[in-house]
C-alpha positions in Angstrom: 148.1 69.1 70.2 145.0 69.9 72.2 142.7 72.6 70.8 143.1 75.7 72.9 140.1 77.8 71.8 136.4 77.2 71.8 135.0 75.6 68.6 131.3 76.6 68.3 130.8 73.5 66.0 132.4 71.1 68.4 130.9 68.9 71.1 130.4 70.5 74.5 130.1 68.9 77.9 127.3 70.8 79.6 126.9 70.5 83.4 125.7 72.4 86.4 122.2 72.5 87.8 122.1 76.1 89.1 124.6 77.7 86.8 125.5 76.6 83.3 129.0 75.3 82.8 130.6 74.3 79.5 133.7 72.3 78.9 135.1 71.4 75.5 138.0 68.9 75.9 141.1 70.9 76.9 139.9 74.4 75.7 141.3 77.2 77.8 139.0 78.3 80.7 138.6 81.5 82.7 137.2 80.4 86.1 136.2 82.5 89.1 135.2 81.1 92.5 134.7 82.9 95.7 134.5 82.6 99.5 131.0 81.8 100.9 130.7 85.2 102.6 132.1 87.3 99.7 128.7 88.7 98.7 125.8 90.0 100.7 122.7 87.8 100.6 120.4 90.6 99.6 122.5 91.2 96.4 122.7 87.5 95.7 119.0 87.1 96.0 118.2 90.0 93.6 120.9 88.8 91.1 119.6 85.2 91.2 116.0 86.3 90.6 117.0 88.4 87.6 119.3 85.7 86.3 116.7 83.0 86.6 114.2 85.1 84.6 116.8 85.6 81.9 117.7 81.9 81.8 114.0 81.0 81.4 113.9 83.3 78.3 117.2 81.9 76.9 117.2 78.1 77.2 120.3 76.1 76.2 122.0 75.4 73.9 123.4 78.9 73.7 125.0 80.6 70.8 128.4 82.3 71.5 126.5 85.7 71.3 124.0 84.5 74.0 126.7 83.2 76.2 128.5 86.6 75.8 125.3 88.4 76.7 125.0 86.3 79.9 128.4 87.2 81.0 128.0 90.8 80.2 124.7 91.0 82.1 125.6 88.9 85.1 129.3 88.1 85.4 130.5 91.6 85.2 128.2 92.7 88.0 129.5 89.9 90.1 133.0 91.0 89.5 132.3 94.5 90.7 130.7 93.2 93.9 133.6 90.8 94.6 136.2 93.6 94.1 134.3 95.7 96.7 135.8 93.4 99.4 132.8 92.1 101.3 133.2 89.3 103.9 136.0 88.2 106.1 138.5 88.2 103.2 140.5 85.2 104.4 142.9 85.4 101.5 143.9 88.8 102.6 146.3 86.8 104.8 149.5 85.6 103.2 149.4 82.2 105.0 146.0 81.4 103.5 147.1 82.5 100.0 150.2 80.3 100.3 148.0 77.3 101.0 145.8 77.8 98.0 148.7 78.6 95.7 150.4 75.3 96.8 147.1 73.4 96.1 146.8 74.9 92.6 150.5 74.4 91.7 150.5 70.7 92.7 148.2 70.0 89.8 150.4 71.7 87.2 150.8 70.4 84.6 149.2 66.9 85.0 145.7 68.1 85.7 145.8 71.7 84.7 148.2 73.9 82.8 147.9 77.4 84.3 148.4 80.5 82.2 147.7 83.0 84.9 145.9 83.3 88.3 145.3 85.8 91.0 144.2 85.1 94.6 142.2 88.1 95.8 141.1 88.6 99.4 137.7 87.0 98.8 137.8 85.3 95.4 140.1 83.7 92.9 140.5 84.1 89.1 142.2 81.3 87.1 143.1 81.0 83.5 144.1 77.5 82.6 143.9 74.5 80.2 142.0 71.7 82.0 143.4 68.2 81.6 140.6 66.7 83.8 136.9 67.3 84.1 136.3 70.8 85.5 133.9 69.8 88.3 136.5 67.5 89.8 139.2 70.0 89.5 137.3 72.8 91.2 136.0 70.4 93.9 139.6 69.3 94.7 141.0 72.8 94.8 138.3 74.0 97.1 138.2 70.9 99.3 141.9 70.5 99.9 142.5 74.2 100.5 139.6 74.5 103.0 140.8 71.5 105.0 144.3 72.9 105.2 143.1 76.4 106.1 140.9 74.9 108.8 138.1 77.5 108.9 135.3 75.2 108.0 133.4 75.3 104.7 134.8 78.5 103.4 133.9 78.3 99.7 130.8 79.1 97.7 129.1 76.0 96.3 129.4 77.0 92.6 131.9 78.6 90.3 131.8 80.7 87.1 133.6 79.6 83.9 134.1 81.0 80.4 135.8 79.1 77.6 138.4 81.2 75.7 137.3 81.9 72.2 140.4 83.2 70.5 143.8 84.9 71.0 142.2 88.3 71.5 140.0 86.9 74.3 143.0 85.2 75.9 144.9 88.6 75.9 141.9 90.4 77.5 141.6 87.8 80.2 145.4 87.8 81.0 145.2 91.6 81.3 142.1 91.5 83.4 143.6 89.0 85.9 146.8 91.1 86.0 144.9 94.4 86.7 142.2 93.0 88.9 144.2 93.7 92.2 145.3 97.2 91.0 143.3 98.8 93.9 144.9 96.6 96.5 148.2 96.8 98.5 150.7 94.2 97.4 150.4 92.3 100.7 146.6 91.6 100.0 146.8 89.5 96.9 149.0 87.0 95.0 149.4 87.1 91.2 151.1 84.3 89.3 151.8 84.4 85.6 153.4 81.9 83.2 156.0 83.0 80.7 153.2 83.0 78.1 151.2 85.5 80.2 154.2 87.6 81.0 154.8 88.0 77.2 151.4 89.8 76.9 151.7 93.5 77.6 
C-alpha cells in the first residue's frame, strides 16, 4: 500500500524554478491553483519581493518546520486574497465549473485519487493522492479545462502544494476545503467530497 503521509526521512522529488514544489511518491497533496487574473499585480509584486527575500535566507532543503513557516507567512496571505474574489471569476459560472469537474474526475482513480476538492470562482483547492508526477497532472488539468472553456490562457503559470504530514493535517485540510466557500452563495462554487472526507466532521 502506498504511503499516504510525508516521511521527513524519505526521498523527495523537488521541482519548480519560481516556487518550490515537493512530491514524495504517492503522499497526499493539498494543491491550490488560480485563474490568471485572480490577484492584483501590485499585491503579487509585493508578495513576490518579500517571498524572494525569505527564500534567499532559507535555502533548500527545508525542514518540516521551515516549510510550515513558508506556508504560514506566504500561503495564508494568498488564500485571503483569493477569497476576496478579484478578477473575472470565470468559475462563478456553473458551466465552467462543470467543465473543470469533468476534467478532474476523468483522472480518478488512475492518475489521482481525490479526497476532496472545491472549485471557487477564481481558484481551486484539491486534496488528492497523486499517481503520476505532479507537474504533468496540473498541466493536463489546466490545459484541457482551458481549451474546453475557450477563454484563452485562463490559468496562472504556477501552483501551490503541501504534502500532508499526518491524520490531523488531513482532517484540517478537509475542513478547510469544506468551509472555504462559506461566504459564497451555493450557485457560486462546487464542492466534492469522497466518502472518506464526508466521514470527517
